KOLKOLNU-368673 format. One line per 4 residues: their letters; for each residue x, y, z of C-alpha. Coordinates in Angstrom, 2 decimals, always signed. Example, Ala and Ser with C-alpha at 12.3 -4.5 7.8 and 13.67 -1.06 7.14 Angstrom:
% residues 2
AS> +12.30:-4.50:+7.80  +13.67:-1.06:+7.14 .
END
This chain:
% residues 320
XXXX> +7.08:+37.39:+52.55  +3.35:+36.85:+53.03  +2.72:+37.72:+49.35  +5.32:+35.16:+48.21 .
XXXX> +3.81:+32.50:+50.49  +0.33:+33.14:+49.11  +1.63:+32.97:+45.53  +3.46:+29.73:+46.26 .
XXXX> +0.38:+28.24:+47.91  -1.81:+29.21:+44.95  +0.66:+27.75:+42.45  +0.91:+24.55:+44.48 .
XXXX> -2.88:+24.26:+44.58  -3.13:+24.66:+40.81  -0.40:+22.06:+40.27  -2.13:+19.60:+42.59 .
XXXX> -5.45:+20.15:+40.84  -3.86:+19.58:+37.42  -2.05:+16.51:+38.70  -5.31:+15.13:+40.11 .
XXXX> -7.15:+15.83:+36.84  -4.43:+14.19:+34.80  -4.37:+11.17:+37.11  -8.08:+10.65:+36.33 .
XXXX> -7.54:+10.98:+32.57  -9.69:+10.36:+30.69  -12.84:+11.37:+32.51  -14.89:+12.15:+29.39 .
XXXX> -15.02:+11.17:+25.68  -12.05:+11.94:+23.44  -12.44:+13.49:+19.99  -10.24:+11.99:+17.27 .
XXXX> -9.83:+14.32:+14.30  -9.42:+12.49:+10.97  -8.30:+14.56:+7.95  -10.02:+12.47:+5.28 .
XXXX> -13.66:+11.63:+4.49  -15.24:+8.36:+5.56  -14.35:+5.25:+3.59  -10.64:+5.67:+2.88 .
XXXX> -7.69:+3.78:+4.35  -6.86:+6.40:+7.01  -10.49:+6.81:+8.06  -11.04:+3.06:+8.29 .
XXXX> -7.84:+2.59:+10.28  -8.83:+5.44:+12.61  -12.12:+3.70:+13.39  -10.34:+0.46:+14.22 .
XXXX> -8.05:+2.39:+16.56  -10.90:+4.41:+18.09  -12.89:+1.31:+18.96  -9.90:-0.42:+20.55 .
XXXX> -8.83:+2.74:+22.42  -12.36:+3.23:+23.75  -12.17:-0.18:+25.37  -8.66:+0.41:+26.72 .
XXXX> -9.34:+3.88:+28.15  -12.85:+3.29:+29.45  -14.10:+6.36:+27.60  -15.47:+6.64:+24.09 .
XXXX> -13.08:+7.83:+21.39  -15.24:+9.56:+18.79  -14.04:+9.91:+15.20  -14.60:+13.41:+13.83 .
XXXX> -13.96:+13.59:+10.07  -12.64:+17.02:+9.05  -11.54:+16.54:+5.42  -10.15:+19.19:+3.13 .
XXXX> -6.97:+21.06:+2.23  -4.90:+17.86:+2.34  -5.43:+17.55:+6.08  -4.65:+21.16:+6.92 .
XXXX> -8.21:+21.81:+8.12  -8.04:+19.06:+10.73  -4.45:+19.96:+11.61  -5.30:+23.61:+12.06 .
XXXX> -8.27:+22.72:+14.23  -6.06:+20.64:+16.50  -3.58:+23.47:+17.02  -6.44:+25.60:+18.35 .
XXXX> -7.65:+22.91:+20.76  -6.89:+22.72:+24.48  -3.76:+20.59:+25.13  -5.56:+18.34:+27.63 .
XXXX> -5.64:+15.08:+25.66  -9.33:+15.26:+24.82  -8.73:+16.32:+21.21  -6.33:+14.18:+19.18 .
XXXX> -5.33:+13.98:+15.53  -4.97:+10.80:+13.48  -2.58:+12.41:+11.01  -0.87:+11.10:+7.93 .
XXXX> +2.22:+12.20:+6.04  -0.02:+14.27:+3.75  -0.99:+16.72:+6.49  +2.27:+16.61:+8.45 .
XXXX> +4.91:+16.38:+5.71  +3.48:+17.23:+2.30  +1.42:+20.27:+3.31  +4.27:+22.06:+5.15 .
XXXX> +6.72:+21.22:+2.36  +4.52:+22.36:-0.51  +3.23:+25.68:+0.79  +5.01:+29.01:+0.97 .
XXXX> +3.04:+29.88:+4.10  +2.30:+26.59:+5.88  -0.77:+26.73:+8.16  +1.22:+25.26:+11.05 .
XXXX> +4.66:+24.05:+12.10  +4.62:+20.22:+12.08  +7.19:+20.10:+14.88  +6.44:+23.07:+17.15 .
XXXX> +2.63:+23.03:+16.98  +1.99:+19.38:+17.84  +2.75:+16.80:+20.52  +3.74:+13.41:+19.03 .
XXXX> +1.99:+10.59:+20.91  +2.76:+7.45:+18.91  +3.40:+6.14:+15.46  +0.45:+3.99:+14.35 .
XXXX> +1.71:+2.41:+11.16  +2.59:+2.50:+7.49  +0.03:+3.05:+4.75  +0.17:+0.83:+1.70 .
XXXX> +0.46:+3.41:-1.08  +0.88:+1.79:-4.53  +1.68:+2.75:-8.09  -1.34:+1.56:-10.09 .
XXXX> -1.67:+1.53:-13.88  -4.56:+0.95:-16.22  -4.55:-2.70:-17.25  -4.55:-1.81:-20.95 .
XXXX> -1.27:+0.08:-20.65  +1.37:-2.20:-22.25  +3.58:-2.42:-19.15  +3.92:-4.98:-16.37 .
XXXX> +6.85:-3.60:-14.40  +8.03:-0.20:-13.25  +11.02:-0.47:-15.58  +8.66:-1.03:-18.51 .
XXXX> +6.56:+1.95:-17.43  +9.64:+4.17:-17.34  +10.69:+2.95:-20.79  +7.20:+3.56:-22.16 .
XXXX> +7.07:+7.06:-20.64  +10.47:+7.94:-22.10  +9.36:+6.74:-25.51  +6.18:+8.82:-25.24 .
XXXX> +7.22:+12.03:-23.45  +4.26:+14.00:-22.13  +1.71:+11.55:-23.54  +0.96:+9.60:-20.37 .
XXXX> -1.28:+11.13:-17.73  -1.44:+10.42:-14.02  -4.16:+11.14:-11.50  -3.47:+12.76:-8.13 .
XXXX> -5.97:+12.86:-5.29  -3.83:+14.60:-2.66  -0.48:+16.24:-2.01  +1.24:+12.94:-1.25 .
XXXX> +0.29:+11.61:-4.67  +1.53:+14.79:-6.34  +4.91:+14.72:-4.66  +5.35:+10.94:-4.88 .
XXXX> +4.82:+11.03:-8.64  +7.01:+14.10:-9.02  +9.86:+12.33:-7.26  +9.43:+9.28:-9.48 .
XXXX> +9.55:+11.44:-12.62  +12.60:+13.26:-11.31  +14.47:+10.04:-10.58  +13.41:+8.32:-13.81 .
XXXX> +13.87:+11.42:-16.00  +10.39:+11.11:-17.44  +7.64:+13.63:-18.19  +3.93:+12.93:-17.70 .
XXXX> +0.80:+15.07:-17.45  -0.92:+15.55:-14.10  -4.71:+15.34:-13.77  -5.79:+16.57:-10.30 .
XXXX> -8.75:+15.08:-8.43  -10.40:+15.60:-5.06  -9.44:+12.29:-3.49  -8.35:+8.83:-4.55 .
XXXX> -11.91:+7.58:-5.14  -12.50:+9.42:-8.41  -8.87:+8.73:-9.40  -9.47:+4.98:-9.25 .
XXXX> -12.78:+5.35:-11.10  -11.06:+7.04:-14.02  -8.08:+4.69:-13.90  -10.49:+1.79:-14.10 .
XXXX> -12.39:+3.47:-16.93  -9.28:+4.09:-19.00  -9.29:+7.87:-18.71  -6.05:+7.75:-16.70 .
XXXX> -2.87:+5.82:-17.39  -1.51:+5.62:-13.85  -1.66:+6.92:-10.30  +0.26:+6.64:-7.05 .
XXXX> -2.70:+6.20:-4.72  -3.89:+4.79:-1.42  -4.94:+1.13:-1.32  -8.71:+1.57:-1.06 .
XXXX> -10.11:+0.38:-3.44  -6.98:-0.10:-5.56  -5.79:-3.31:-3.91  -9.14:-5.04:-4.47 .
XXXX> -9.16:-3.91:-8.09  -5.59:-5.18:-8.54  -6.52:-8.58:-7.10  -9.40:-8.77:-9.55 .
XXXX> -7.09:-7.88:-12.45  -8.99:-4.67:-13.21  -5.91:-2.49:-12.61  -2.25:-3.40:-12.26 .
XXXX> -0.02:-2.57:-9.27  +3.63:-2.09:-10.24  +5.25:-1.06:-6.94  +4.53:-0.09:-3.34 .
XXXX> +5.92:+2.73:-1.24  +5.97:+0.39:+1.77  +9.48:-0.50:+3.01  +8.73:-4.18:+2.42 .
XXXX> +6.23:-6.17:+0.38  +2.70:-6.37:+1.71  +0.98:-9.73:+2.25  -2.06:-8.16:+0.61 .
XXXX> -0.19:-7.97:-2.72  +2.88:-10.14:-2.15  +3.92:-10.14:-5.81  +4.18:-6.35:-5.94 .
XXXX> +7.77:-5.16:-5.33  +8.90:-2.20:-3.26  +10.23:+0.85:-5.08  +13.77:-0.29:-4.24 .
XXXX> +13.14:-3.78:-5.63  +11.59:-2.21:-8.72  +14.81:-0.36:-9.49  +14.61:+2.85:-7.44 .
XXXX> +16.50:+2.31:-4.18  +16.96:+6.09:-3.85  +13.20:+6.66:-3.69  +12.72:+8.21:-0.24 .
XXXX> +9.05:+8.91:+0.43  +7.00:+6.74:+2.77  +3.35:+6.96:+3.78  +2.50:+6.69:+7.46 .
XXXX> -0.11:+7.44:+10.09  +0.38:+8.64:+13.64  -1.36:+10.10:+16.66  -0.79:+13.71:+17.74 .
XXXX> -2.12:+16.13:+20.29  -1.74:+19.91:+20.46  +1.55:+21.37:+21.65  +1.97:+21.53:+25.42 .
XXXX> +0.15:+18.36:+26.47  +0.89:+17.11:+30.02  +3.58:+14.46:+30.02  +1.58:+11.90:+32.00 .
XXXX> -1.36:+12.19:+29.59  +0.93:+11.70:+26.58  +2.53:+8.65:+28.18  -0.85:+7.13:+29.08 .
XXXX> -2.15:+7.56:+25.55  +1.06:+6.22:+24.03  +1.02:+3.13:+26.24  -2.56:+2.33:+25.31 .
XXXX> -1.95:+2.88:+21.58  +1.02:+0.54:+21.61  -0.92:-2.02:+23.59  -3.93:-2.13:+21.25 .
XXXX> -1.69:-2.26:+18.17  -0.48:-5.66:+19.41  -3.95:-7.17:+19.62  -4.49:-9.84:+16.93 .
XXXX> -7.95:-8.54:+16.05  -6.59:-5.00:+15.61  -3.67:-6.20:+13.48  -6.10:-8.17:+11.30 .
XXXX> -8.55:-5.28:+10.96  -5.81:-2.83:+10.02  -4.32:-5.30:+7.54  -7.65:-5.35:+5.70 .
XXXX> -7.12:-1.62:+5.14  -3.53:-2.19:+3.95  -2.35:-0.46:+7.09  +0.67:-2.06:+8.77 .
XXXX> +0.77:-1.39:+12.55  +3.95:+0.10:+13.97  +3.86:+1.68:+17.41  +6.50:+3.85:+19.07 .
XXXX> +7.31:+5.90:+22.11  +6.61:+9.64:+21.93  +10.38:+10.25:+21.68  +10.80:+7.78:+18.83 .
XXXX> +7.88:+9.32:+16.99  +9.27:+12.84:+17.46  +12.62:+11.73:+16.00  +10.84:+10.03:+13.09 .
XXXX> +8.87:+13.21:+12.42  +11.99:+15.38:+12.23  +13.52:+13.04:+9.65  +10.31:+12.94:+7.60 .
XXXX> +9.90:+16.72:+7.58  +13.42:+17.08:+6.19  +12.93:+14.22:+3.70  +9.76:+15.64:+2.22 .
XXXX> +11.15:+19.18:+2.05  +14.21:+17.88:+0.21  +12.00:+15.86:-2.17  +10.07:+19.02:-3.06 .
XXXX> +13.30:+20.83:-3.91  +14.78:+17.95:-5.90  +11.56:+17.43:-7.86  +11.54:+21.11:-8.81 .
XXXX> +8.13:+21.74:-7.26  +7.43:+25.40:-6.50  +5.52:+25.77:-3.21  +2.25:+27.61:-3.73 .
END
């Protein structure tokens, strides 16, 4: 009896200590892992969020860029971190959907190894073409590709770009040649220079180049048109309503995070995403804010994992 009482007392003490620690969360700076190098849409959006969250939480949120392996380096680092809320992951669909779907031995389980905190928003991925290509719509691009099988090339800077283009080719019954790059920056450089015909890429710097008429945007993967390029149709409007891939960003922690810490972080994320200055700053990065509860984000993740896995199968991509 005495042994059981001592065990109970010890367990209660630990629980009270944890509860007290969580109630004071955060009591030190938070590290925000970002899976891309500085300067891109996700990195820029993460810095907007980090600044706003620092103000809301009363502790500095420090961006830690860990690029490489399509986000798997940052994702893998998070899974090895303590589940206390002091290491978080600003993830995108590349790390959480494309990587698990396109590898025979994924480095982590996107559902079991993470704690969803909140959706952050949609990323304005676009289909860009070289301005000298004789097409002005997606339908014209498909017709041109069919008339010139295997003669058009497309640049890919990450797994999302690879799979997004593969799904388009599968749906349109076209064949084009892939040219792989390490990131969207060099992709846009070669698209601008005429060495590439097209690319499905992130908006930085593609949107600015499209506004200047230096490249042409034919469609967006966003679910609705963006005010940044209001004349550019969605994939559905451009003739492919069955196109299923979307680009998004969200906040995760390691598996096993305390519930009260998750709820605190989620509340603050959703609060800052409603601030006009945050909305405006994210819009400049072609990032459309969209918060959620942890439960809503978990449900969204399950759907996306299945959607991307199915897209890999239907596009005939062999996981490597």
